[in-house]
C-alpha positions in Angstrom: 125.3 17.9 53.0 126.2 17.4 56.7 128.9 19.4 58.3 132.4 17.9 58.5 133.3 17.1 62.1 136.6 18.0 63.7 137.9 17.0 67.1 140.4 19.3 68.9 142.6 18.0 71.6 143.4 20.6 74.3 141.9 24.1 75.0 144.8 26.5 75.2 145.0 29.8 73.3 145.9 28.1 70.0 143.2 25.4 70.2 140.6 28.0 71.2 141.5 30.3 68.4 141.4 27.4 65.9 138.0 26.2 67.2 136.6 29.7 66.5 137.9 29.9 63.0 136.9 26.4 62.1 133.4 26.8 63.6 133.0 30.0 61.6 134.1 28.1 58.4 131.2 25.7 58.9 132.8 22.7 60.7 131.2 20.9 63.6 133.8 21.4 66.3 134.3 19.5 69.6 137.1 20.4 72.0 138.4 17.8 74.5 140.3 19.1 77.5 142.0 16.8 80.1 141.6 19.3 83.0 138.4 20.6 84.6 138.6 24.1 83.0 139.5 25.4 79.6 142.7 27.4 79.0 145.5 24.9 78.9 148.5 26.5 80.5 146.5 29.7 81.0 144.4 28.5 83.9 143.4 30.2 87.1 143.9 29.6 90.8 141.3 30.9 93.3 142.0 30.5 97.0 140.8 32.4 100.1 139.6 35.4 98.1 142.8 35.6 96.0 142.9 35.1 92.2 146.1 34.1 90.4 146.9 33.5 86.7 148.6 30.1 86.8 150.2 30.7 83.4 150.8 33.8 81.3 150.7 37.1 83.2 152.0 39.6 80.5 149.6 41.0 78.0 151.7 42.3 75.1 150.9 42.9 71.4 147.3 44.1 71.9 146.9 44.5 68.2 147.1 40.7 67.7 144.3 40.2 70.2 142.2 42.9 68.4 142.9 41.3 65.1 141.7 38.0 66.3 138.4 39.3 67.6 138.0 41.5 64.6 138.0 38.4 62.4 134.6 37.7 64.1 133.3 41.3 64.0 134.1 41.6 67.7 136.3 43.7 69.9 138.3 42.8 72.9 136.1 45.2 74.9 133.1 42.9 74.1 134.7 40.3 76.4 137.1 42.0 78.8 138.4 45.4 79.9 142.0 46.5 79.4 144.2 48.9 81.4 147.6 50.1 80.2 150.1 49.8 82.9 152.2 52.9 83.8 154.8 52.0 84.9 154.9 49.0 82.6 157.4 47.4 85.0 160.3 48.0 87.4 163.7 46.3 87.2 165.7 45.9 90.4 169.5 45.7 90.3 172.1 45.3 93.0 171.9 47.4 96.1 168.2 48.0 95.5 168.7 50.3 92.5 165.6 50.5 90.4 165.1 51.3 86.7 161.5 52.1 85.9 160.0 51.4 82.5 157.2 53.9 82.1 154.1 53.3 80.0 155.0 56.1 77.5 157.9 55.7 75.0 159.1 59.3 75.5 159.4 58.7 79.2 161.4 55.5 78.6 163.9 57.6 76.5 164.2 60.0 79.4 164.8 57.2 81.9 167.5 55.6 79.7 169.2 59.0 79.4 169.4 59.2 83.2 171.2 55.9 83.4 173.6 56.4 80.4 174.3 59.7 78.7 173.5 59.6 75.0 171.5 56.4 75.2 168.1 58.0 74.5 169.1 58.8 70.9 170.5 55.3 70.4 167.3 53.9 71.9 165.2 55.9 69.4 167.2 54.4 66.5 167.0 50.9 68.0 163.2 51.1 68.5 162.7 52.5 65.0 164.4 49.4 63.6 162.5 47.2 66.0 159.2 48.8 64.9 160.2 48.1 61.3 160.8 44.5 62.2 157.5 44.4 64.0 155.6 45.6 60.9 157.2 42.9 58.7 157.0 40.1 61.3 153.6 40.6 63.0 151.7 42.1 60.1 153.0 39.6 57.5 155.5 36.8 58.2 154.0 35.2 61.3 150.7 34.8 59.5 152.4 32.3 57.1 152.0 28.6 57.8 155.7 27.5 57.6 155.1 25.2 54.7 158.0 26.6 52.5 161.2 28.6 53.0 160.0 30.8 50.2 157.5 32.3 52.7 160.4 34.2 54.3 161.5 35.7 51.0 159.7 39.0 50.4 161.0 42.4 49.2 161.0 43.6 52.8 163.0 40.7 54.2 165.4 40.5 51.2 166.8 44.0 52.0 167.0 43.1 55.7 168.6 39.7 55.4 171.5 40.6 57.7 169.1 40.9 60.7 168.7 37.1 60.6 172.4 36.5 60.8 173.3 38.7 63.7 171.8 38.4 67.1 170.0 40.5 69.6 172.8 40.5 72.1 175.4 41.7 69.6 173.1 44.5 68.4 172.3 45.7 71.9 175.9 45.5 73.2 177.3 47.4 70.2 175.2 50.5 71.1 174.7 50.4 74.8 177.5 50.3 77.4 175.6 50.2 80.6 174.9 46.6 81.8 171.5 47.6 83.3 170.2 48.9 80.0 171.7 46.0 78.2 169.8 43.6 80.5 166.5 45.5 80.0 166.8 45.4 76.2 167.8 41.7 76.2 165.0 40.7 78.5 162.0 40.6 76.1 163.5 37.9 73.9 163.3 35.5 76.9 159.6 35.2 75.9 160.9 33.6 72.7 162.7 30.9 74.7 166.3 31.4 73.9 169.4 33.3 74.9 169.7 36.8 73.4 173.0 35.7 71.8 171.1 32.8 70.0 168.1 34.9 68.9 168.3 36.6 65.5 168.4 40.4 65.6 165.2 40.4 63.6 163.4 39.5 66.8 164.1 42.9 68.2 160.4 43.4 67.3 159.8 42.2 70.8 161.4 45.4 72.1 158.9 47.4 70.1 156.1 45.2 71.6 157.5 46.1 75.0 158.4 49.8 74.7 156.3 50.8 71.7 153.0 49.1 72.4 153.2 48.8 76.1 152.2 46.4 78.8 148.5 45.9 79.5 146.3 44.2 82.1 142.9 42.6 81.5 140.7 43.3 84.5 140.3 40.0 86.4 143.6 38.7 84.9 144.7 36.9 81.7 142.1 34.2 82.3 139.5 36.7 81.3 140.9 36.5 77.7 140.4 32.7 77.9 136.8 33.2 79.1 136.2 35.6 76.2 137.5 33.2 73.6 135.5 30.4 75.1 132.4 32.6 75.0 133.1 33.4 71.4 133.6 29.8 70.5 130.4 28.7 72.1 128.5 31.4 70.3 129.8 29.9 67.1 128.6 26.4 68.1 131.8 24.9 69.5 131.1 22.1 72.1 133.5 21.8 75.1 134.2 18.5 76.8 136.1 18.8 80.1 137.9 16.1 82.2 138.5 14.2 79.0 142.0 12.9 78.8 142.8 11.7 75.2 144.6 8.4 75.3 144.9 7.7 71.5 144.4 9.3 68.1 142.5 6.6 66.2 143.7 6.0 62.6 142.7 3.8 59.8 144.4 3.3 56.5 146.7 6.2 57.1 143.9 8.6 58.1 142.9 10.2 61.4 139.5 8.9 62.2 138.9 10.1 65.8 140.1 9.9 69.4 139.9 7.6 72.4 139.4 9.4 75.8 138.4 8.1 79.2 138.0 4.7 77.6 135.5 6.0 75.1 135.8 6.6 71.3 134.6 9.5 69.3 134.9 9.6 65.5 135.2 12.5 63.1 136.5 13.6 59.7 139.6 15.4 61.1 141.7 15.6 64.3 143.6 18.7 65.4 145.9 18.6 68.4 146.6 21.7 70.4 148.3 19.6 73.1 152.1 19.5 73.4 153.3 18.3 70.0 155.6 15.6 71.3 152.8 14.2 73.5 150.4 14.4 70.6 152.6 12.1 68.5 152.8 9.7 71.4 149.1 9.2 70.9 149.9 7.6 67.5 151.6 4.3 66.6 155.3 4.8 66.3 155.3 4.3 62.5 152.8 7.2 62.2 155.0 9.7 64.1 156.8 12.3 62.0 159.5 13.1 64.5 161.7 10.6 66.4 162.8 10.9 70.0 166.3 11.8 68.8 164.7 14.7 66.9 163.1 16.1 70.0 166.2 15.6 72.1 168.3 17.7 69.7 165.9 20.7 69.8 166.4 23.7 72.0 163.5 24.2 74.3 162.3 27.3 76.0 162.8 27.2 79.8 160.7 25.6 82.4 159.8 27.6 85.5 159.4 27.4 89.3 156.4 29.4 90.2 154.9 30.4 93.6 151.5 31.8 94.1 151.5 33.6 97.4 148.7 35.3 99.5 150.0 38.1 101.7 147.9 39.6 104.6 149.2 43.1 103.9 149.9 45.4 101.0 153.5 45.2 99.5 155.4 48.4 99.1 158.2 49.4 96.6 157.1 47.1 93.8 155.2 47.5 90.6 152.5 45.3 89.1 155.4 43.6 87.2 158.8 43.6 88.8 162.0 42.0 87.6 164.9 41.2 89.9 168.2 41.4 87.9 170.4 41.8 90.9 172.4 38.7 89.8 174.2 37.8 86.6 171.9 37.6 83.5 174.5 35.8 81.5 175.3 33.2 84.2 171.7 32.3 84.7 171.2 32.0 81.0 174.1 29.6 80.8 172.6 27.5 83.6 169.4 27.2 81.5 170.8 26.6 78.0 174.5 25.6 78.1 175.0 23.7 81.3 171.5 22.8 82.5 171.2 22.8 86.3 169.5 24.5 89.2 170.9 28.1 89.1 173.2 29.2 91.9 171.9 32.8 92.0 168.8 33.1 89.8 167.1 36.1 88.3 163.4 36.1 89.1 160.2 37.9 88.3 157.4 38.9 90.6 153.9 40.0 89.7 151.5 41.7 92.1 148.2 42.0 90.0 146.3 43.3 93.0 148.3 46.6 92.8 146.3 47.3 89.6 143.3 45.0 90.0 141.5 45.0 93.4 139.5 41.9 92.4 142.7 39.8 92.7 143.0 40.0 96.5 140.9 40.8 99.6 141.0 44.4 100.7 144.3 45.3 102.4 145.9 42.1 101.1 148.2 41.4 98.2 148.4 38.6 95.6 152.0 37.7 94.6 153.3 35.5 91.8 157.0 34.7 91.8 158.8 33.0 88.8 162.3 31.6 88.4 163.2 30.5 84.8 164.8 27.0 84.8 166.3 24.5 82.4 163.7 21.9 81.3 163.7 18.4 82.8 165.6 19.2 86.0 165.1 17.2 89.2 162.0 18.7 91.0 161.5 18.1 94.7 159.6 19.9 97.5 163.0 20.4 99.2 164.4 22.2 96.1 161.2 24.3 95.8 161.5 25.4 99.4 165.2 26.2 99.1 164.6 28.5 96.2 161.6 30.2 97.7 163.7 31.0 100.8 166.5 32.3 98.5 164.3 34.7 96.5 162.1 35.9 99.3 165.3 36.8 101.3 166.6 38.8 98.3 163.1 40.3 97.8 163.0 41.6 101.4 166.5 42.9 101.2 166.1 44.8 97.9 162.6 46.2 98.4 162.8 46.9 102.1 159.7 44.8 102.8 159.4 42.3 105.6 156.9 39.7 104.3 157.8 36.2 105.5 155.5 36.5 108.5 152.7 37.9 106.4 152.3 34.9 104.1 148.8 33.3 104.5 149.5 30.5 102.0 151.7 29.6 99.1 151.3 27.2 96.2 154.1 26.1 93.9 154.2 24.8 90.3 157.3 23.4 88.7 158.8 20.9 86.2 156.8 17.9 87.5 153.5 19.9 87.3 154.1 21.0 83.7 154.6 17.3 82.8 151.6 16.1 84.7 149.1 18.9 84.0 150.0 19.7 80.4 151.9 16.6 79.2 154.7 19.1 78.5 157.9 17.7 76.9 160.6 17.8 79.6 158.4 20.1 81.6 159.0 23.1 79.4 156.9 26.1 80.1 157.0 28.1 76.8 157.5 25.6 74.0 160.2 25.4 71.4 162.7 28.2 71.3 162.8 30.6 68.4 166.4 30.3 67.3 167.6 30.8 63.7 167.3 27.0 62.9 164.0 26.6 64.7 162.1 29.4 62.9 159.2 29.3 60.5 159.4 26.4 58.0 162.1 24.8 60.3 159.6 24.2 63.1 157.5 21.0 63.4 154.7 21.2 60.8 151.1 22.2 61.3 150.0 19.2 59.1 151.1 15.7 59.6 153.0 14.3 56.6 152.3 10.7 57.7 148.6 10.7 58.8 146.0 12.3 56.6 143.5 14.6 58.2 145.7 15.1 61.3 146.9 18.6 62.2 148.8 20.4 65.0 148.8 23.8 66.6 150.5 25.5 69.5 153.8 26.8 70.7 155.9 23.9 69.5 154.9 24.6 65.9 154.4 27.7 63.8 154.9 30.6 64.6 156.4 30.0 68.1 156.1 30.5 71.8 154.0 33.2 73.6 150.3 34.0 73.8 150.0 36.2 70.6 151.8 33.6 68.5 149.5 31.0 69.9 146.5 32.9 68.7 148.1 33.2 65.3 149.0 29.5 65.2 145.3 28.7 65.7 144.4 30.9 62.7 147.1 29.4 60.5 146.1 25.8 61.1 142.4 26.6 60.5 143.4 28.2 57.2 145.5 25.2 56.3 142.6 22.8 57.1 140.2 24.8 55.0 142.7 24.9 52.1 143.4 21.2 52.3 139.7 20.4 52.3 139.0 22.6 49.3 141.8 20.8 47.4 140.3 17.4 48.3 136.8 18.5 47.2 138.1 19.8 43.9 140.0 16.5 43.3 136.9 14.4 44.0 134.8 16.7 41.8 137.3 16.5 38.9 137.4 12.7 39.0 
């Protein structure tokens, strides 16, 4: 009996993960990517001896990566080398005041105590609860496919139900009085794509991921993880097809039969899309789409971003590998993203200098810098606005850090809303997917399996379990498991008849 053939649209983390699991399960797998390299949003920019991760730059939840590779009897070290960052990151506040987040939890407690007397004991209790949430969420709940609300009901969640009906911000502000510490504890949930006040307290597991498990760096950058996953996939027999923009999902009699790309057609038994969910459904006839335009418009999306990739001809002082600039109002900027979408008046921003840790990222004596401003999706995006905001943040950067860098810029590249739409077919140019709010969690997210088109499946950060790199790996595993289960049921049905 010949192998069943499955075509995967896109090659981001979730699609790569799914391709590995499906190939291992015995499927013939072909991956079709519109760009010239694999990785989806996790691509790489190389220029004049500098190397930048275009997309994700934070490596959190190392256990999820280990669990993925272990499913294939491999280790992360078979594909890339990790270094734990210490300090994990710095946070700049007004007047150049810095709070350092060390790489060891005991040292974090000490630094909190320096800022607010008595906060170390409160933080220990907070992190203990966050660790408890992490064990329930990451070791159990997120590995469920979002098919039924009953998936959320376990003995562990039943006694912790209150954590779903209060929010991160309320929990943090009840215990910590210092605004700097509050901002630091509220920051990690931004990876989930929503305001801390709209994110269930259960998601404090992100604080354990931050403080408890630490921040890591793969030598060569996050793209080395993509290379590792591609290498694994190819060893399992997955075939990659680059520069192949999918124009249509071919259906017949209510079943997915293949794809059309670059004017050509390829047929298969199943189709899985790891591309943006909204875009994927635009590849179908309107009657075959599960979700209407009004559905998508009502959803809360994670932010977009304005990014700059900058080559400096000198080393940068008074910064860490990851450096956050919270010298303006966290709450005001959040409102300008979620409540009253507009270009922020005085934005928070993030800077990464991977060459501090990794000398392969810049020529000797030079520095690679990545700057990011979170933005509301679907904003007007012009070169003039990009330049205005670069000038704004580089001025603040110089003032806060004491660096004079404007005249040391060799080049800079930018990436913003229009690029997210063009390069990734991203709905409204969002950068991180669909936000993890209470009513957009688990079974309330768009489904992994189409209910209108047989043999059509979806994966990625707009479906289960949510935004971020580790959840994307998990999403790939979940959809592969669902495909296998669905196929077994069909075989049993055919056999029994």
